[in-house]
DSSP file (Angstrom, degrees, kcal/mol; ACC not computed):
  #  RESIDUE AA STRUCTURE BP1 BP2  ACC     N-H-->O    O-->H-N    N-H-->O    O-->H-N    TCO  KAPPA ALPHA  PHI   PSI    X-CA   Y-CA   Z-CA
    1    1 A M              0   0    0      0, 0.0     2,-0.2     0, 0.0     0, 0.0   0.000 360.0 360.0 360.0 123.2  -38.3 -134.7   53.3
    2    2 A A    >   -     0   0    0      1,-0.1     3,-1.8    16,-0.0    16,-0.2  -0.554 360.0-120.3 -90.4 155.1  -35.1 -132.8   53.3
    3    3 A A  T 3  S+     0   0    0      1,-0.3    15,-0.5    -2,-0.2    16,-0.2   0.706 111.6  62.4 -64.6 -19.9  -34.0 -130.5   50.5
    4    4 A G  T 3  S+     0   0    0     13,-0.1    -1,-0.3    14,-0.1     2,-0.1   0.458  79.9 110.8 -87.0  -0.7  -31.0 -132.8   50.0
    5    5 A D    <   -     0   0    0     -3,-1.8    13,-0.9    24,-0.0     2,-0.3  -0.406  57.1-144.3 -74.5 153.4  -33.0 -135.8   49.1
    6    6 A W  E     -AB  17  30A   0     24,-2.4    24,-2.6    11,-0.2     2,-0.3  -0.882  13.3-167.9-119.0 149.2  -33.0 -137.2   45.5
    7    7 A Y  E     -A   16   0A   0      9,-2.6     9,-2.9    -2,-0.3     2,-0.6  -0.905  21.7-128.9-132.6 157.5  -35.8 -138.7   43.5
    8    8 A Y  E     -AB  15  27A   0     19,-2.5    19,-2.3    -2,-0.3     2,-0.5  -0.959  26.1-143.1-109.4 117.7  -36.1 -140.7   40.3
    9    9 A C  E  >> -AB  14  26A   0      5,-2.9     4,-1.4    -2,-0.6     5,-0.9  -0.699   9.5-163.6 -84.7 118.8  -38.8 -139.1   38.0
   10   10 A L  T  45S+     0   0    0     15,-3.0    16,-0.2    -2,-0.5    -1,-0.1   0.742  88.9  53.0 -75.1 -23.5  -40.8 -141.7   36.2
   11   11 A D  T  45S+     0   0    0     14,-0.8    -1,-0.2     1,-0.1    15,-0.1   0.916 122.6  26.2 -74.8 -44.5  -42.2 -139.1   33.7
   12   12 A H  T  45S-     0   0    0      2,-0.2    -2,-0.2     0, 0.0    -1,-0.1   0.521  97.1-131.5-101.4  -6.9  -38.8 -137.7   32.6
   13   13 A K  T  <5 +     0   0    0     -4,-1.4     2,-0.3     1,-0.2    -3,-0.2   0.909  69.9 106.4  56.1  44.9  -36.7 -140.8   33.4
   14   14 A T  E   <S-A    9   0A   0     -5,-0.9    -5,-2.9    22,-0.0     2,-0.3  -0.953  76.5 -95.8-148.0 163.8  -34.1 -138.7   35.3
   15   15 A V  E     -A    8   0A   0     -2,-0.3    -7,-0.2    -7,-0.2    18,-0.1  -0.654  45.0-179.4 -81.0 136.2  -32.9 -137.9   38.7
   16   16 A E  E     -A    7   0A   0     -9,-2.9    -9,-2.6    -2,-0.3     2,-0.1  -0.956  25.5-114.6-136.9 155.1  -34.4 -134.8   40.3
   17   17 A P  E >   -A    6   0A   0      0, 0.0     3,-1.7     0, 0.0   -11,-0.2  -0.277  46.2 -90.8 -77.0 173.6  -34.1 -132.9   43.6
   18   18 A Y  T 3  S+     0   0    0    -13,-0.9   -12,-0.1   -15,-0.5   -14,-0.1   0.836 122.5  61.4 -53.5 -40.1  -36.9 -132.6   46.1
   19   19 A E  T 3  S+     0   0    0    -16,-0.2    -1,-0.3     3,-0.0     3,-0.1   0.374  92.6  80.2 -75.3   3.8  -38.2 -129.4   44.5
   20   20 A A  S <  S-     0   0    0     -3,-1.7     3,-0.1     1,-0.1    -2,-0.1   0.503  85.6  -0.2 -88.3-131.7  -39.0 -131.0   41.0
   21   21 A C  S    S-     0   0    0      1,-0.1    -1,-0.1    -4,-0.1     5,-0.0   0.102  85.5 -79.3 -58.5 166.0  -41.9 -133.1   39.8
   22   22 A K    >   -     0   0    0      1,-0.1     3,-1.7     3,-0.1    -1,-0.1  -0.310  41.7-115.1 -66.4 151.4  -44.9 -134.1   41.9
   23   23 A S  G >  S+     0   0    0      1,-0.3     3,-1.4     2,-0.2    -1,-0.1   0.749 110.3  67.1 -64.6 -24.4  -44.4 -137.0   44.3
   24   24 A S  G 3  S+     0   0    0      1,-0.3    -1,-0.3     3,-0.0    -2,-0.0   0.670 101.1  51.5 -71.4 -12.5  -46.9 -139.3   42.4
   25   25 A S  G <  S+     0   0    0     -3,-1.7   -15,-3.0   -15,-0.0   -14,-0.8   0.132 106.8  58.9-106.0  17.0  -44.5 -139.3   39.4
   26   26 A R  E <   -B    9   0A   0     -3,-1.4     2,-0.4   -17,-0.3   -17,-0.2  -0.965  66.4-129.8-150.2 162.6  -41.4 -140.3   41.2
   27   27 A L  E     -B    8   0A   0    -19,-2.3   -19,-2.5    -2,-0.3     3,-0.2  -0.880  55.7 -17.0-112.1 142.0  -39.6 -142.9   43.4
   28   28 A G  E     -     0   0A   0     -2,-0.4     2,-0.1     1,-0.2   -21,-0.1  -0.845  41.6-112.1 139.1-173.1  -37.7 -141.9   46.5
   29   29 A P  E     -     0   0A   0      0, 0.0    -1,-0.2     0, 0.0   -22,-0.2   0.344  48.0-178.7 -83.2 157.6  -36.3 -140.2   48.5
   30   30 A Y  E     -B    6   0A   0    -24,-2.6   -24,-2.4    -3,-0.2     6,-0.1  -0.929  31.4-129.3-121.1 146.8  -32.8 -141.5   48.1
   31   31 A P  S    S+     0   0    0      0, 0.0     2,-0.3     0, 0.0    -1,-0.1   0.807  89.0  29.1 -68.9 -29.8  -29.9 -140.2   50.1
   32   32 A T  S  > S-     0   0    0      1,-0.1     4,-1.9   -26,-0.1     5,-0.2  -0.885  76.9-119.2-131.4 161.6  -27.6 -139.6   47.1
   33   33 A R  H  > S+     0   0    0     -2,-0.3     4,-1.8     1,-0.2     5,-0.1   0.895 115.9  53.9 -62.7 -40.0  -28.0 -138.7   43.5
   34   34 A E  H  > S+     0   0    0      1,-0.2     4,-0.9     2,-0.2    -1,-0.2   0.893 105.7  52.1 -65.8 -40.4  -26.3 -142.0   42.5
   35   35 A D  H >4 S+     0   0    0      1,-0.2     3,-0.8     2,-0.2    -1,-0.2   0.910 109.8  49.6 -61.6 -42.1  -28.8 -144.0   44.6
   36   36 A A  H >< S+     0   0    0     -4,-1.9     3,-1.5     1,-0.2     4,-0.3   0.841 103.5  60.1 -64.5 -34.4  -31.7 -142.3   42.8
   37   37 A A  H 3< S+     0   0    0     -4,-1.8    -1,-0.2     1,-0.3     3,-0.2   0.738 107.4  46.6 -66.2 -21.9  -30.1 -143.0   39.4
   38   38 A H  T <X S+     0   0    0     -4,-0.9     4,-2.2    -3,-0.8    -1,-0.3   0.149  77.8 114.6-103.5  16.6  -30.3 -146.8   40.2
   39   39 A A  H <> S+     0   0    0     -3,-1.5     4,-2.5     1,-0.2     5,-0.2   0.907  75.6  49.3 -59.4 -46.4  -33.9 -146.6   41.5
   40   40 A L  H  > S+     0   0    0     -4,-0.3     4,-2.2     1,-0.2    -1,-0.2   0.856 109.2  52.5 -64.4 -34.1  -35.3 -148.8   38.7
   41   41 A E  H  > S+     0   0    0      2,-0.2     4,-2.4    -3,-0.2    -1,-0.2   0.926 109.8  49.4 -65.4 -42.8  -32.6 -151.4   39.2
   42   42 A K  H  X S+     0   0    0     -4,-2.2     4,-2.6     1,-0.2    -2,-0.2   0.917 109.6  51.1 -62.7 -42.8  -33.5 -151.6   42.9
   43   43 A V  H  X S+     0   0    0     -4,-2.5     4,-2.6     1,-0.2    -1,-0.2   0.926 110.2  49.6 -60.9 -43.5  -37.2 -151.9   42.1
   44   44 A A  H  X S+     0   0    0     -4,-2.2     4,-2.0     2,-0.2    -2,-0.2   0.905 110.7  50.3 -61.6 -43.1  -36.4 -154.8   39.7
   45   45 A E  H  X S+     0   0    0     -4,-2.4     4,-2.3     2,-0.2    -2,-0.2   0.925 112.3  46.4 -62.4 -45.7  -34.3 -156.5   42.4
   46   46 A R  H  X S+     0   0    0     -4,-2.6     4,-2.7     1,-0.2     5,-0.2   0.904 110.9  52.2 -62.3 -42.4  -37.1 -156.2   45.0
   47   47 A N  H  X S+     0   0    0     -4,-2.6     4,-2.6     1,-0.2    -1,-0.2   0.905 109.8  49.5 -61.4 -42.0  -39.7 -157.5   42.5
   48   48 A E  H  X S+     0   0    0     -4,-2.0     4,-1.4     2,-0.2    -1,-0.2   0.907 111.8  48.3 -65.0 -43.8  -37.6 -160.5   41.8
   49   49 A E  H  < S+     0   0    0     -4,-2.3    -2,-0.2     1,-0.2    -1,-0.2   0.925 114.2  45.4 -62.4 -44.3  -37.1 -161.2   45.5
   50   50 A W  H >< S+     0   0    0     -4,-2.7     3,-1.2     1,-0.2    -2,-0.2   0.898 109.6  54.7 -67.2 -40.0  -40.8 -160.9   46.2
   51   51 A D  H 3< S+     0   0    0     -4,-2.6    -1,-0.2     1,-0.2    -2,-0.2   0.821 116.0  39.9 -62.0 -30.2  -41.8 -163.0   43.2
   52   52 A N  T 3< S+     0   0    0     -4,-1.4    -1,-0.2    -3,-0.2    -2,-0.2   0.214  81.1 130.2-106.9  14.6  -39.5 -165.8   44.6
   53   53 A D    X   -     0   0    0     -3,-1.2     3,-1.7     1,-0.2    -3,-0.1  -0.580  48.7-153.0 -71.3 117.8  -40.3 -165.5   48.2
   54   54 A P  T 3  S+     0   0    0      0, 0.0    -1,-0.2     0, 0.0    -4,-0.0   0.674  90.6  66.6 -67.2 -14.4  -41.1 -169.0   49.5
   55   55 A N  T 3  S+     0   0    0      1,-0.2     2,-0.5    -3,-0.0    -2,-0.1   0.603  96.8  60.5 -80.9 -10.3  -43.3 -167.5   52.3
   56   56 A W    <   +     0   0    0     -3,-1.7     2,-0.5    -6,-0.1    -1,-0.2  -0.946  61.1 167.4-122.8 112.1  -45.8 -166.2   49.7
   57   57 A K              0   0    0     -2,-0.5    -2,-0.0     1,-0.1     0, 0.0  -0.977 360.0 360.0-125.5 120.6  -47.5 -168.8   47.5
   58   58 A D              0   0    0     -2,-0.5    -1,-0.1     0, 0.0    -2,-0.0   0.460 360.0 360.0 -91.1 360.0  -50.5 -167.8   45.4
């Protein structure tokens, strides 16, 4: 993990650098601050894709 990586903190609902909160409370790393700011949107997109994946039928 590089010092230039960015994370989205689930506790504080904010973008943080590598040196901030513990890793169990955040998503990332992301290459840019902007990418980290959209972390929850990306999670929602992936969840939607997985929920509708025809290869997985419960």
